[in-house]
C-alpha positions in Angstrom: 96.9 85.6 106.8 98.3 88.5 108.9 101.9 87.0 108.5 101.3 86.9 104.7 100.2 90.5 104.7 103.1 91.6 106.7 105.6 89.9 104.5 104.1 91.4 101.4 104.1 94.9 103.0 107.7 94.3 104.2 108.8 93.4 100.6 106.9 96.3 99.2 108.9 98.7 101.3 112.3 96.9 101.2 112.4 95.9 97.6 110.1 98.4 95.7 110.7 101.6 97.8 114.3 101.1 99.2 115.8 99.1 96.3 113.8 100.7 93.5 112.6 97.4 92.1 109.6 98.8 90.4 109.1 95.5 88.4 107.8 93.8 91.5 104.9 96.2 92.1 102.7 93.9 89.9 103.3 91.0 92.2 102.7 92.9 95.4 99.9 95.4 94.7 96.3 94.2 94.0 94.7 95.2 90.8 92.0 96.8 92.9 94.2 99.0 95.0 93.1 102.6 94.8 95.4 105.6 95.7 93.6 108.4 97.6 95.7 111.3 96.7 94.5 114.7 95.4 97.7 115.2 93.5 97.3 112.0 91.4 96.2 112.5 87.8 94.6 109.9 85.6 93.8 106.4 86.8 94.6 105.9 90.5 93.7 102.3 90.6 96.0 99.1 90.3 99.7 98.3 90.3 100.6 100.7 87.4 99.0 103.7 89.4 101.1 102.6 92.4 104.3 102.4 90.3 103.8 105.9 88.9 103.3 107.1 92.5 106.6 105.6 93.5 108.4 106.8 90.5 107.2 110.4 91.3 108.4 110.2 94.9 111.9 108.8 94.1 112.4 111.3 91.4 111.6 114.2 93.7 113.5 112.6 96.7 116.1 110.4 95.4 117.6 109.6 98.8 114.2 108.5 100.1 114.4 105.4 102.2 111.9 103.6 104.6 112.6 101.8 107.9 109.8 99.6 109.3 109.9 99.9 113.1 106.7 98.1 113.9 103.6 96.5 112.3 100.2 96.2 113.8 97.6 93.8 112.4 94.1 93.4 113.4 91.3 91.6 111.3 92.0 92.8 107.6 93.8 96.0 108.5 97.6 96.5 108.7 99.5 99.5 109.9 103.2 100.2 109.6 105.1 102.7 111.8 
């Protein structure tokens, strides 16, 4: 399961964030995914909320790109550096 989670997260950063393929968010983000951000207004749950957050960031920072240097997985938790 950790290999699957790593692949999903890698695709999220590479395809959605770096290549701006927002149409993939629905395939990668769980319907129960909740954003915890005091700046988010309206619903902060699900792929559409995540998509809005990505759109906000890339509108404000058009050159924004992420590079995954390492991933750590233990039990049901995954961290990216």
